[in-house]
N, C-alpha and C positions, 0 to 999 in steps of 0.2 A: 763714746760719752766721757767726759772729764769728772774732775771732782766736784760735787754739789756745794752750791754757795748760796747763802741769804744775805740780804742787806735788811738790816733794822734801821728805820730812820732814812728810806729812800728818798722821802719828798722835799728834803732840803737840797742845799747847793752841793754839798759833799756827797750825800747821797745819789744826786742826779749824774754827777761826775763819775761816782762808781759804777753805774748802771752803764754810762756811755762806754768805759773802758771794758767793762766784762763783757758787753756784746760782740767785743772783738778781740777778746782772749780765747786763745787756741785750745785751753786746757781745762777751763772752767766752765760749769753749766750753772746758769742762775736758777735757782729752785724756789726762791719764795722772796718777795718784796713787802715790807711792812711799814706803817705810817701812824702818826697820831692823829691830828685833826683832818689830814687828807685821806684816812681810811675811807674805801669805797669808791673813791675817784680813780680813773684810769691813770697810767704812767703818762700818756701823750697830754692829759687835761693837765697835769702838773708840770711836766718837762716838755713843753712843744717841741724843742729841738729833737727828741726822740721819735717824732710821730711816723717817720719813716722807717721803723724796724719793726716789721710784721712779727707777731709773737711776744713782742715786748709791749708796745705801744698800747695795746689794749687790753693788757693785764690789769687788774686793779688791786691796790694796796690793801692788804689785811691790817687789822688793828696789831698793835704790837702784843704778842702774846709768846710764850716759850714754845706752845704746842705747834703754832704756825711754822716755827723754825726746826722742827725737828726732822729727822732723816737727813742732814745736811752735814758734809765734812768740816767746813767752816763756815763761821758767821762773822760778817762785818756789822759792828755797832757804829751807827753815826748818829747819835743821840746826844741831847743837849746836857749839861753837867747834871750830874746826881741821877741820872736815868740809866745808865748802862750798868752800874752795880747791882741793882735789883734784878734786872733782866739775866744777866751773867750768872747770879746766885741759882737761876732756875734751870739753866742750861747742864746736860749730862757732862760728866768730867772728860769723856772721850771726844768731845766735840772742840775743834780748835777755834778760837776767838780773838780776832783783831779789833780794838775798841779806837775809834776815831776820836773819842771825846776825852775829857780830862780825868774821869775817875779813877783811873789806875796808873796815873802819870807820876805822883809824887811819894817819896818815901817820908817826908816830913808831914805828919798829922797837923802840926801847928800851921804849916804854911798852907795846907789845904783849908783848914777852918778861916783862916784869915783871907782867902782869895773866893772860896767858893760857899763856906759854909756847911753845916750837916755832917754825918759822921765819914770818917776817911776809911776807904775800902781797902787801903793798902796799895802796894806797887807791883805792876807787872813788867815784863822785860821791856826795855826802851825799843821800840821800833824804828830806829834808824840805823841800817845795816853798815853805812859808813864809819860810825863811830868806833872807837879802839874795841876790840872784842866783841862787838855787838852781834855781828853776822851770825857766828857759832851759836850764840845764846838765842837768837831768833830762830834758828834752825832746829833747835832741840825744846822750844817753848810750844806749849798748848795755849797760852794765853799771853798776847803781846798788845801793849798801848802804844800807838803810834803818837810821836810829840805832836804839839801844835804847831801852826803855820809859822808863826814868829820865831818860836823857838828852834825850829828845823832850820831855819835860814840863818839864825845867830850861832847855832852850834856847828854848822857846817864851816861857816867862816872862822870862827874862833879856837875850836877844841884842837886842830892840830898845831896852833901856835902855843897854845898852853900846855898841851902834852909834851911838846918839845922842850919847854923850859924857856921859851923866848918871849912870853908875855905874861905880865904878873896878873893873876886872877882876882887880885883884891882891888883892882884899879881898871874896870871894864864900864865903858860908856857905849850905849848902842841907841841910835835912831832909825827906826824902820817904819818905811811908807807901806801901806797895804791897800789894795783895792776894797771896794765896798763890799764883794760877796763873803769877804773875811766875818762879816758881822751878821750873817745869816739872812733868812728871808723873813724875818719878822718886820711888820709894819713898824717904821719908827720916823718919827719927824726929821731927826738929824740925818736920816739917809734917804730923804726923797732928793729926786733928781735935782730940784731947784736950790737945794741947800748944798748939794756936793758939788755939782759942776762947775768949773772955774774956782774952785776953793779947796785948799789942802789946811787940815787942823788937826792939831795934837789932841790927844785924850788919853785917860788913865795915867796921868804924869806921875813921876816920883814914887816909883815902886809899886803903883796900884795896879797894873796889868797883870792878868793871871798867868802870863807866860815867864813872867821873870823868874819864879823859883825853879821853872824847869831849866831855863837856862844857866842857872848857878849851879844846879844839881848837876847837869851834863859837864860843866867845864871843872867842877870839884872831883867827879868822879875820873875825869881824864888825868888829872895833874895830882891828885891826892891833897890838895890844899882848899882850903874854903875861897870861894869866890864871891864878890861883891860886884853886883851890875846894876847902874843906872839905865833903866830902859824907857825910851820914851816913843810910842807907836804914834804914827801920823796917818789918818785917813786921806787917801789920794783920790782924786776924781778920775778913777778907772775902775772897771768892773773887777779884775783880777790881777794878781801879781804881787810880789813883796821884794823891795829893795831894802837891804838891811846894811847899814853902814855902821861897822862896829871899831871902836878904837880901845887898845890896851896899853897902859905903860909897858915900854921894854924893859925885859930884866936886866939887860945888859945895853948901855949906852951906844956900845959898837955895833950892835946888831943891824945888818944891812938888808935892804931890800931883796937881794938875793938869798940869804938866809932864810928871810920869810918865805920866799917862794919855794925853797927847797923843802921845806916842812911841809906846805901844800903837796907838792910833787910826792915826797915820800908817802903821803896819806892817800893820794888821789889818783895818781897815774894809772892803776889798774882797775879803777872805779868806772862802771858803765854808763853812770848818771851825771858824774860830776866833772866839769870841766874846768881847768885852771887855763885862764885866758892868757894870752901872749902878753908880754910886758908891756905896759902903758895902754892895755887896753881894759876898760871897766864894763862891770855887768850891767845890762839893762833888763828890765822886765818883759819887753816885747820879744826879746830872744829866745825866751824860755816859755812862753804862754802856750797853753794847751799840752805841755810835755811833762814828764817826771824828770826833766833835767835841772841842773844847777851849775850856774856860771859863778866862779869865784875869782878874786883878785886881791893882791895886798901888797902894801908898800910900808916902808919906815919913813917916818917923819922924823929926822934926827934933831930938828929944832926944837920939836915938843917932846921928844923922847918917847914917841907912841908907835906902836903899830896901827896900821889903817887895813882893815879886811872889809871887803864888800860882797855880798851874796845876792843872787837873784833867784827868785824861784816863782812858780805858779803857785799859789797860795791853795788852790784846789787840786793841783797835780801833787809835786812833791811834798807840798805842805798838808795835804789831806788824802784824796783819793788813790792817787798814783802811788805814794808810799805805804799805803795799806795793802795794795796789790803785790807791792814788792815783797813786803813781809809775807804776806799769804803764800807767794810762789816760794819763799825759802821754807816756810813752815810746812808746806806739801810736798817738798821734793822735786819742784818743779824748776826750771830754769829761771833765776832771778829776774831777767828781762822780759819774760813772757808778757805778751799784750801791753807793753809799755814802749815809749820811745823817749830818748833823750833830745830829740829834734822838735824846735818850738815851731809854731805857725806864724808867719809873716808875710804881710805887714798887718 
């Protein structure tokens, strides 16, 4: 038997991906699953793709309650904004927690209030092991906040360049396209198939997206200077995946593509889930679908004086459930790659 884990909020897309990955994890035992409006339903009723897993498919979701999560070594919180903090406050100090929601991602209370409203619960350790110094902090932490999906892609593309002093953190522009699963399972007219198929649309423009302060925070933490990010998210007609195209003004006009690629290589050559693609090959969401993998590429644009960095992830994998399990592995002293793969499913 392995470490006992629970998933609170297991009825959503990220929760369902957690369940799928946990069933194949060699060292983790799923002890409890909870849900809100889906409480009482079976896992297979809510997640039909899990119907072929005896012992899980027929399990019924319990209501969200700290008592339902007792006896676990680690708890994943896959809850909407504002719901993780009250539940986390009821959990014993010795229980390790990975929050996939936004409640503990930000240091700046004003940024939290601007994007989410309600009381600011504070900041936990950021759960992206590939960021400078993050892996050791995660290993030592009892509470970890996994970043948002857009933030994860943008941070992995830009942080090595900012940390190396090659890109100006005060002049960053990001346009990132996401699959519709990033918006969750709630019924909304703008997410109906007839609205999304054959169409791409920008939303939460001009700094309105909630992941903007996360990206600025990570870049600032890496280089010790304030970051200013203009972020435009795009809803793409696909179920999952994120392609983040990030540009930043070059700190030195003589910086070359080779210099930028060297910075990525220094950060990621030893990383099990990040692949710096060969020169001239650019990331695609289809290459990382169903995985915890990240594909990154970078080039210098000397005419515009900008670095162009592109990252592709699966928003439900490295952008949510996969990264959360990667964090849990580190927190529990397990191999970081246990139960995960960097290899995507294609076509």
